[in-house]
C-alpha positions in Angstrom: 19.6 -126.1 -127.3 19.7 -122.4 -126.7 23.4 -120.9 -126.6 23.7 -117.7 -125.3 27.2 -116.1 -126.8 28.8 -112.1 -127.2 28.2 -111.5 -130.6 29.4 -109.1 -133.4 25.8 -109.7 -135.3 24.8 -106.1 -134.0 22.2 -106.1 -136.4 20.2 -109.0 -135.5 20.2 -107.4 -131.4 19.0 -104.2 -133.1 16.1 -106.3 -134.9 15.2 -108.0 -131.5 15.5 -105.0 -129.3 13.0 -103.2 -132.0 10.5 -105.7 -132.0 10.7 -106.1 -128.0 10.8 -102.3 -127.3 9.3 -100.7 -130.2 6.9 -102.9 -132.1 5.3 -104.1 -128.9 4.7 -101.7 -126.6 4.9 -98.8 -129.0 8.3 -96.8 -127.5 10.0 -94.5 -129.7 12.3 -96.0 -131.9 14.7 -92.6 -131.6 17.4 -93.8 -129.3 16.7 -97.2 -129.2 20.4 -97.2 -130.7 22.5 -95.3 -129.4 26.3 -93.8 -129.4 26.8 -96.5 -126.6 26.1 -99.5 -128.7 29.4 -98.9 -131.0 31.3 -99.2 -127.9 29.1 -102.2 -125.9 29.8 -106.1 -125.8 26.8 -107.9 -127.1 25.0 -111.3 -126.0 22.5 -112.7 -128.7 20.6 -115.8 -127.5 19.6 -118.4 -130.2 18.2 -121.7 -130.7 19.0 -123.6 -134.1 19.8 -120.3 -135.6 16.8 -118.5 -134.5 17.6 -115.5 -132.2 15.8 -115.4 -129.2 17.3 -113.3 -126.8 19.8 -110.3 -126.5 21.7 -107.7 -123.7 24.4 -105.0 -124.1 27.0 -104.4 -121.2 28.9 -101.2 -121.1 32.3 -101.3 -119.6 32.9 -98.0 -118.0 35.7 -98.6 -115.4 35.0 -100.9 -112.2 31.0 -100.6 -113.6 29.3 -102.8 -116.4 26.1 -100.9 -117.1 23.3 -104.4 -118.7 21.3 -102.5 -120.6 18.8 -103.6 -123.6 17.9 -106.7 -122.1 15.1 -108.3 -124.1 13.7 -111.7 -124.8 10.8 -112.0 -127.5 7.2 -113.1 -126.6 7.1 -116.6 -126.8 10.2 -117.2 -124.7 9.3 -115.3 -121.6 8.8 -117.0 -118.6 11.4 -119.9 -119.6 14.4 -119.0 -117.8 16.1 -117.5 -120.5 15.8 -113.7 -119.4 18.0 -115.2 -116.0 20.3 -117.1 -118.2 21.2 -113.6 -120.0 21.4 -111.8 -116.8 24.2 -114.1 -115.7 25.6 -114.7 -119.1 25.8 -110.5 -119.0 27.1 -111.0 -115.7 29.2 -113.1 -115.8 30.9 -111.6 -119.7 31.4 -108.2 -117.0 33.0 -110.3 -114.9 35.8 -111.4 -117.2 36.6 -108.3 -117.9 37.8 -107.1 -114.3 34.7 -104.8 -113.2 33.4 -104.9 -109.7 29.4 -104.2 -110.1 26.8 -104.2 -112.6 24.2 -101.7 -112.7 21.1 -101.5 -114.7 18.0 -99.7 -114.8 14.9 -101.7 -114.5 11.1 -101.3 -115.2 9.7 -101.0 -111.7 7.3 -104.0 -112.1 10.7 -106.3 -113.0 12.7 -105.2 -109.8 11.9 -108.6 -108.2 13.1 -110.4 -111.2 16.4 -108.7 -110.4 16.3 -109.1 -107.4 16.7 -112.5 -107.5 19.6 -112.2 -109.5 21.8 -110.7 -106.7 21.1 -107.1 -107.8 19.3 -104.5 -105.7 17.9 -101.1 -105.7 20.1 -97.4 -105.7 18.6 -94.1 -105.8 15.0 -93.4 -107.2 12.7 -94.3 -109.4 12.8 -92.3 -112.7 10.6 -91.9 -116.1 11.8 -93.3 -119.1 9.1 -93.3 -122.3 6.3 -93.2 -119.4 7.8 -96.3 -117.9 8.6 -95.7 -114.5 12.7 -97.5 -113.8 14.4 -98.2 -111.1 18.4 -98.8 -111.1 19.8 -101.5 -109.5 23.4 -103.0 -108.7 25.1 -105.9 -108.1 28.7 -106.5 -106.8 30.7 -108.5 -108.9 
């Protein structure tokens, strides 16, 4: 059974993020761990103790910024990413925020739209990958 829960085990979250964002596509490791990490809530999905996915939630007033969402390659397409997003939104709502925002890779906007997020603003570039800001009222 997969468990998704808040965690203080940031080292494991960072290792997952490095594997998914740096080792796989070759994005820069610089900035992957940033100043927001120390002030964010972190979620970790595990099965039998093995880490599978992570996300962070940065609270800023009445807004939660969901970011660094990643799932190991072997578990993509299984619904784990959707469960992780719902866990992040539920966690944010527990802190009384009114909306969640995220920067989605442009090709993934449909995934987030199915979870109630809507695009806003204009697409932007992040390490050569087009992104779109999206939001969901809580």
